LOZADO-161418 format. One record per residue (C-alpha): y negated, z negated, x negated; residue in three letters. Coordinates in steps of 0.1 Angstrom, whole numbers, plus 5000, padded with zeros to 4 digits. Example, Ala and Ser with C-alpha at 12.3 -4.5 7.8 and 13.67 -1.06 7.14 Angstrom:
BEGIN
504549224877ALA501149294863SER
This chain:
BEGIN
062915758513MET064115358512GLY066215348539GLN068115648531VAL068815508496ILE069815158511MET071915378531ASN073715528501LEU074215238484LEU076315128516LEU078615448518LEU078715598482ALA081815618469GLY082215298448LEU083815228411THR083114898392THR083614818356LEU083614498348ASP082914378316ASN083914118294LYS084913888264SER087613678257TYR088513298241VAL089713268210LEU093013088216ASP094112868182GLY092312588154THR089212868150ILE087112858182ARG085213178191GLY085213518208TYR085613878208VAL084114138232GLU085114528230PRO082414788232ILE082715078232TYR080615438236PHE080915748233LYS080715958199LEU081516358211SER084116508239GLY086716278245ASP086216078215ILE084615698217TYR083815448189ILE085515108198VAL083514798182ASN085514468190PHE082614238185VAL083713848176TYR081713548170SER083813258153ILE082512928144ASN081612848107PRO082712498113SER086112618119ASP086312828084ILE085612688045SER087413028031GLU087413378035ASN089513488064TYR091913768080GLN091413998108ILE094714118125TYR093914408150LEU097414548169ARG096614838196VAL099314958219PHE099415218243LEU102615218271ASP103814928251ARG104015148223GLN101915028185LYS099615258185LEU098415088147MET098114778131GLU095814678107GLU094114468085LYS091014328069LYS089914088046ASP086113878053LYS084813648036LYS082513398046ILE078813348057SER077913028033LYS075412838055ASN075413018082ALA074912888116ILE076413138138TYR078913398123MET079313778141VAL081314068132ASP082914358142SER085914548136TYR085214948143GLU088115198155ILE088015548172LEU090015588205SER090015838234LYS090215718274PRO093215538278GLY094515158291ARG095414958261TYR096714658252ILE094514498221ILE096214218199LYS092814078178PHE094113758153GLU091913618127VAL093313398102LYS092913198068THR095813028049LYS095412658070SER094712808104LYS094513078129SER093313198163SER094213518184LYS094313668221ILE095613958240GLU093714118264PHE093114488283PRO091614768269LEU090015068295ILE087915368287ILE087715578317GLU086615938314GLU085116058350ASP083416408344SER080716348368ASN079515998357LEU080715818328ASN079115528312PHE079715328276SER080014928274SER077514718291LEU076114518262VAL074314168265LEU072214078234SER070013778227SER067114058209SER066114368199PHE065514468164TYR062014598157GLU063514718122ASP066414878142SER067615088113LEU068514708095ASN069914568124SER073914508128PRO074614728155PHE072015038162TYR072015298192ARG070215608199ASN066715428182GLY067515048196ILE069014788172GLY070714508186PHE073214218182LEU075814188207PRO076013838221ASN080713768225PRO079813388241SER077513558266ASN075313228266ILE071113268266PHE069013058269LYS065213228282ASP066013618276THR069213908282ILE068814218271PHE071114458283TYR072114818269PHE074215108278PHE074615508281GLU075115748309ILE077216038305TYR078616308317ASN075016348345ILE075216728367LYS071516858362LYS069816898392ASP067316848417SER068016498423GLN067916238408LYS069915878397LEU069015568415PHE068915238395LEU068914888401ARG069714558386TYR071114198403ILE071513888390ILE074713668410GLU075213308415ASP079213248413LYS079513248449ASN077913628444ASP074913538463SER072013738452ALA069213538435ILE067613838418LEU066814198426ILE065414468405SER062814708420SER064215018420PRO064115298396GLN063915688406LEU065315858371ILE064816258376VAL068316428361LYS067316658335ASP069716558305LYS073416548303GLU073316168288GLN070515838292LEU069915568278VAL069115238299ILE067814928277SER065414628286GLY065014238290LYS065514028322ILE063413698319PRO065313398329LEU063213128326ASN063213068364ASN066513078371ILE068812738368PRO071712678344ASP074412808351GLY077513128350GLU076413418367TYR077113818365ASN074614098358LEU075614408377LYS073614708376PHE074114968408GLU073915348400ILE073815578427VAL073615968417ASP072216108448LEU073016448448GLY076616378441LEU076716058464ASN078815818438ILE077915488429LYS079015338402LYS078414968392ILE078314828356LEU079314398356LYS079114118326HIS079313818332TYR076913578313PHE076113178312ILE072613028310ILE072612688291GLN069912528282ARG069712198261GLU071511898270GLY074412078293MET077612008292ILE078812408306LEU080612538279ASN080512258256ASP083812338234GLU085212028242ILE086012018276ARG088012288268TYR090312048244PHE092811868274ILE095311888253ASP096311548255TYR095111518294ILE096611778311ALA099811848321SER102412058303PRO101912318335SER098312288334GLU097612328300LEU100112628302ASN098312758330GLU095112718313PHE096312908284LYS097213198296ASN093913258310ILE092513518289LYS088313598295ASP085413368294ILE084613348334LYS088313278344SER088212998321LYS085112888330ASN085912848366LEU089812698360TRP088512418335ILE085412368362GLU088312278388LYS090012028368PHE087511848350TRP086211768392LYS089711658401ILE090011498367LYS086211328367ASP085011338403PRO082011098393ASP081011208360GLY082210868344SER085010968323PHE084111278303TYR081311138282PRO083310828272ILE085911128266PHE083611308242LYS082511098221GLN085710968216ARG086611318203VAL084211368184ILE084611058169GLU087911128163ALA086911458140ASP084811258118LEU086710948110LYS090611178114PHE089911528095SER091911618067THR090911938046PRO094012108064PHE093211948101LYS090811828128LYS091111458136GLY091411518172ARG094811748166TYR096011448142THR098311158157ASP096010868150MET093611148161GLY095311158195LYS095910738198ILE091910738192TYR091110968223ILE093610818245LEU092810458243PHE089310398221GLY088810218194GLN091909928183PRO091009578184ASP092609508155ASP093809778123ILE096309578101ARG097609718069ARG100909658049GLN100209738012GLU103109897996VAL104109977956ALA102210237939LEU103810597952GLY105710477983THR104210498020LYS101110308034SER101210158069TYR098710088093VAL099509928125ILE096209968155TRP096709678183ILE095009708217TYR094609418233TYR094909558272ASP098509568272GLY099309468241ASN099709798226LYS101109848191LYS101110158171PHE102510208135LYS101610508114PHE102510618079TYR100410848053ASP103611028041GLN102011268016LEU098711048004GLY096611258019THR095411068050GLY096611238078ASP098610918095TYR101811028115LYS102610818144LEU106610618132LEU106710368162PHE105210258192SER105910008221ASN104310258243VAL106910508260GLN106210878248GLY104110788218PHE106510808189GLY110110638181GLN110110388211TYR110710028196LEU110409688215PRO106909498205ASP109309228185ILE110809508161GLU107509678156LEU105609528128GLU108809368109GLU110709758107ASN109309948076ARG
């Protein structure tokens, strides 16, 4: 029997359904993942589950959702949301009803001063022989399932759109359109590394086909798997119809002290070329972004000595130069600090009350000088002049301190 099943795994008609989450692009850090379940007939419930970094939002925010089919806008909605004070991790969702199809989704998070958005495809397949919901990865199941954020078929869970896990993954999906007969469904899961090599294969399950719909859920311990990037794959074979389908979901194992998925490694605005930045910003899903950024840092920092310095400078720039309207890394002073470090000398030019105040940073190495001014009195100093090409208005060194 075992050899027969293995032959079917090789020969059955194969369809792979790839589940993905996406990185928000902008000044509010976060992720969004579409998950869908069948409601009845050909109607599906679609939840756009998103997580955002609470430290990036200090005010209430809005969610904008736009849905397109064949380039035609089907819907556009906005919801006002309140922030959860003192939250360490914010997860919420936006729910709609949909029929099977291939859609383009435009999702946006906005406050008065910040915004992030992402555009991605949503594909809901309908197969009369064997059909599936999304494969949902969760950090836990809830004992009090009725009071959990998400509830399906007696199981409460909270999806994890960041796809970052430590010790355990909880999984949930539904199988639809099962043809009841004397044969069975074969089910197993495989965890593959980023080179598509299997590192964990579960024992197979044989499931009697006595229902038209099934719920598959459980948990996988990750204790013996090292930190890194992986795919969780479920292989489902209908032994009666000789149909094989694969549900796949990318995830990350990240424990203490790991740089992987450290948000600062994505902040390459000042060290990447314009073409590299454009290429990176056009990547939508998390897995592809991680692969790209890993390659970028291997080229930029082959011996691993540069990134710790870079990361520390970004952290310090956020601490030193942030304003109520802008993170320190995005200010002019933050940019110079990240690129050149702490200045060797800082000179201030005192001026009359109500006029601009100037600050000059001097670096002894190369005699680099940068002159900033606080135009609005908000603490956000703009770079005015420098004797370094490409930074502010270029002036010869002798004129730098004299020009006001």
